[in-house]
Every structure is written in C-alpha cells, then in structure tokens.
C-alpha positions in Angstrom: 96.9 89.6 86.3 95.5 92.3 88.6 97.1 93.4 91.9 95.2 95.1 94.7 96.6 97.0 97.7 95.1 99.4 100.1 98.4 101.3 100.7 99.0 103.9 98.0 102.8 103.6 98.5 102.8 99.9 97.5 100.4 100.7 94.6 102.8 103.4 93.4 105.8 101.0 93.7 104.0 98.3 91.7 102.9 100.7 89.0 106.5 102.0 88.8 107.5 98.4 87.9 104.7 98.4 85.3 102.4 96.0 87.2 98.7 96.5 86.8 97.8 97.4 90.4 94.7 99.1 91.8 94.3 100.9 95.1 91.3 99.1 96.5 90.1 96.9 99.3 89.4 93.3 98.3 86.3 93.5 100.5 84.7 96.0 98.1 86.5 95.2 94.9 85.6 91.5 94.9 81.9 91.9 95.7 80.9 92.4 92.0 83.3 89.8 90.5 81.5 86.5 90.9 83.4 83.6 89.2 85.9 86.0 87.6 89.2 84.3 88.5 90.9 81.0 88.1 93.5 81.8 90.8 93.6 84.3 93.7 96.8 84.8 95.6 96.6 86.7 98.9 99.9 88.1 100.1 100.3 88.9 103.8 96.8 90.2 104.5 95.8 87.3 106.8 97.5 88.5 110.0 96.1 92.0 109.6 92.5 90.8 109.9 90.2 89.6 112.7 88.9 86.1 112.5 85.5 87.2 111.2 87.2 89.5 108.6 89.3 86.6 107.4 86.2 84.3 107.1 84.4 87.0 105.2 87.4 87.5 102.9 87.8 83.7 102.2 84.1 83.6 101.3 84.6 86.6 99.0 87.6 84.9 97.4 85.5 81.7 97.0 82.7 83.6 95.2 85.2 85.4 93.0 86.7 82.1 91.9 85.4 80.1 89.0 84.5 76.4 89.7 87.7 74.5 90.5 89.5 77.8 91.0 92.3 77.9 93.5 93.0 80.2 96.5 96.5 80.6 97.9 97.2 82.6 101.1 100.2 83.0 103.2 100.7 84.2 106.8 103.2 84.5 109.6 103.3 81.1 111.3 102.5 81.1 115.0 103.8 77.6 115.4 107.3 79.0 114.9 108.4 80.2 118.4 110.6 82.9 117.0 108.0 84.4 114.7 105.1 84.0 117.1 106.3 87.2 118.7 105.3 89.0 115.5 101.7 88.5 116.3 99.4 90.9 118.2 101.8 91.1 121.2 104.6 92.6 119.3 103.2 93.9 116.0 100.6 96.6 116.2 99.2 95.7 112.7 98.7 92.0 113.4 95.3 91.1 114.8 95.1 87.4 114.1 97.4 84.5 115.2 97.6 81.8 112.6 99.0 78.4 112.0 98.4 75.5 109.7 95.5 74.0 111.8 93.3 77.0 112.1 93.8 78.1 108.5 93.0 74.5 107.3 89.8 74.6 109.4 88.8 78.0 108.0 89.3 76.8 104.4 87.4 73.5 104.9 84.6 75.1 106.9 84.1 77.7 104.2 83.7 75.2 101.4 87.2 74.7 100.0 88.5 71.2 99.1 91.9 69.7 98.6 93.2 72.1 101.3 97.0 71.9 101.7 99.1 73.9 104.0 102.8 74.1 103.0 106.0 75.6 104.5 107.5 78.8 103.0 111.2 78.9 103.2 112.7 82.2 102.1 116.3 81.8 101.2 116.8 84.2 98.3 120.6 84.1 97.8 121.0 80.5 96.6 124.6 81.2 95.5 125.5 82.1 99.1 126.7 78.9 100.9 125.6 80.3 104.2 122.0 79.7 103.0 122.6 76.0 102.9 124.0 76.1 106.4 120.9 78.1 107.5 118.6 75.5 105.9 120.4 72.7 107.6 120.1 74.5 111.0 116.5 75.4 110.6 115.7 71.9 109.4 117.1 70.5 112.6 115.2 73.1 114.6 111.9 72.2 112.8 112.5 68.5 113.5 113.1 69.2 117.2 109.9 71.3 117.3 107.9 68.6 115.6 109.1 66.1 118.3 108.3 68.6 121.1 104.8 69.4 119.7 104.1 65.6 119.4 105.1 65.2 123.1 102.5 67.9 123.9 99.9 66.1 121.8 99.9 68.8 119.1 99.7 68.0 115.4 101.6 71.0 114.0 104.0 70.0 111.2 105.0 73.3 109.7 107.5 75.5 111.7 108.8 77.8 109.0 108.6 81.6 109.5 105.8 81.8 107.1 103.3 79.2 105.8 101.1 79.0 102.8 97.8 77.3 102.3 95.9 76.4 99.1 92.5 75.1 98.5 90.1 74.5 95.5 86.6 76.0 95.3 
C-alpha cells in the first residue's frame, strides 16, 4: 500500500502514523507505473480538478491498473442540495461539480466497465443512538429528493453528502 498526497502536512501526518506515504502528484508519479496496481483508491481529489484534469487522471489511473484492476473514487455530491454549496461557489478549492451521472459518464467514456456509483454515509459513532435518528431523517430526505428529481425528469438516485464510484479496467 502506497499513499500519495501533494500537501506536506498530510504526508507528515500519515508518516507519523507509520503509513507509507509519498509527497507527490499522481499526475507525475503514475506516468511510469503501467499496470502496477490491482486497486487504486482516490480520496477527495475529484472536486479539486477541472474536467479535463479529471479525465487525464482517470486515464492515468487506468494505465496504472493491471487488467481487471479496480478504480474507486469519491467526491462531494452535487445532487445533495445541502452539499452542493460546497462546490465552486462556496469552496475556493473546488473546481468541479460532480454527481453520479457525470462520474459514470467519465468512467465509461474512458474505458472502464462494471461502473457502479454508490452512496457514502458517514456515521462514525454507531454506539450513539442519535446516529440512527439521523439516518432515518436523511433516508426520508433522500426519498423525497428522489421523488422531486423524478418529477423534474432527472435520474439521480444518490443524495448522500458524498458519493463513491468504482469501475474495472
């Protein structure tokens, strides 16, 4: 397992926890690593890229994966009306608005198969009963949003704060 980050503070934090982490950009680091990995997991870089940068990165990930290797990415979900404000209008670092549809299109257009978007629910304190109430409330909100989106002719199905997507090379 090798971690990459461009921010020296996060690299130092990972190394302090004894994780093998390099300070490097995936754009440069992956160029010479054809078919080197079975799995690549990209954590939170998607919204910080432009569309063309994301396409280039997905292509690099694809070339760095062995045949039948899997790519997993996650991003802030613009289909969630609360989180949508985290995108370029309210977050200086975010340059790309993403949702399940455009991420699926990018993966498929760039040669990935078995592409599957999935919701990411982050409830970390499972012993806290309030988390179960929060899940119930957010589930009801997501169902309501699904109905509203269908009424507008939209096919969005994932309304969690973050979403993941996976595909096979």
